C-alpha positions in Angstrom: -30.5 56.7 -4.8 -29.7 60.2 -4.5 -29.1 61.8 -1.2 -31.6 64.6 0.5 -30.2 68.0 0.7 -28.2 68.6 4.0 -27.5 64.3 4.3 -23.7 65.3 3.8 -22.0 67.5 6.1 -18.7 68.4 7.4 -17.2 69.9 10.3 -14.5 72.7 10.0 -12.2 71.1 12.2 -12.7 67.7 10.8 -10.9 65.0 8.8 -14.2 63.2 7.4 -17.1 64.1 5.5 -20.3 62.7 6.9 -23.1 61.0 5.0 -26.0 60.8 7.2 -27.9 57.3 7.5 -30.2 57.5 10.7 -31.2 59.5 13.6 -29.4 60.0 16.8 -32.8 59.3 18.9 -32.2 57.1 21.8 -28.4 56.7 21.6 -26.4 56.6 24.9 -23.1 56.0 23.3 -21.3 56.0 20.0 -18.3 53.7 18.5 -16.4 54.6 15.2 -16.0 50.9 13.3 -13.7 50.7 10.4 -15.1 49.2 7.2 -13.2 46.0 6.2 -11.3 46.4 2.7 -12.5 49.9 2.2 -9.8 52.2 3.3 -10.7 55.9 4.5 -14.0 54.8 5.3 -15.6 54.6 8.8 -19.5 53.8 10.2 -20.3 55.8 13.3 -22.5 53.2 15.5 -24.9 54.3 18.2 -25.4 52.2 21.2 -29.2 52.4 22.0 -30.9 51.6 25.6 -33.7 49.4 24.2 -33.2 46.3 21.4 -34.4 46.8 18.1 -36.9 44.7 16.1 -34.6 42.4 15.1 -32.7 42.0 18.7 -29.6 44.3 18.3 -28.7 47.4 20.3 -26.7 49.3 17.9 -27.5 51.1 14.5 -25.7 53.0 11.7 -25.9 56.7 12.2 -23.3 58.0 9.6 -20.5 57.0 7.1 -17.5 58.6 7.4 -15.2 59.6 4.4 -11.7 60.8 4.5 -11.1 64.0 2.9 -7.8 62.2 1.6 -10.0 59.9 -1.0 -11.2 60.8 -4.3 -14.8 60.7 -3.2 -14.4 62.4 0.1 -13.0 65.2 -1.8 -15.7 65.2 -4.1 -18.5 65.2 -1.6 -16.6 67.8 0.8 -17.3 70.3 -1.9 -21.1 70.0 -1.7 -21.3 69.3 1.9 -22.8 71.9 4.3 -20.2 73.1 6.5 -21.6 72.3 10.6 -20.7 74.4 13.3 -19.7 72.9 16.7 -21.9 74.0 19.5 -20.1 75.1 22.9 -21.0 72.7 25.7 -22.5 75.0 28.9 -20.4 74.3 32.3 
């Protein structure tokens, strides 16, 4: 399945290319989980307030691919570079 434009992005300071899987709506916390038997890949998981239709409180937000892998390097060439927003005090 082809990905939508803007679905792959990276930060200037980051080590990973992000492939968007879902929205961040309703998230209260995040966790990064390594994918078993897949070196260089991690899943960014969101913990929500409410339970989903199947009873779970987590959802996958994005797939993180390391820039050290071949697929990560390939996707980094066409990834949109995002800038981090400064936090107000």
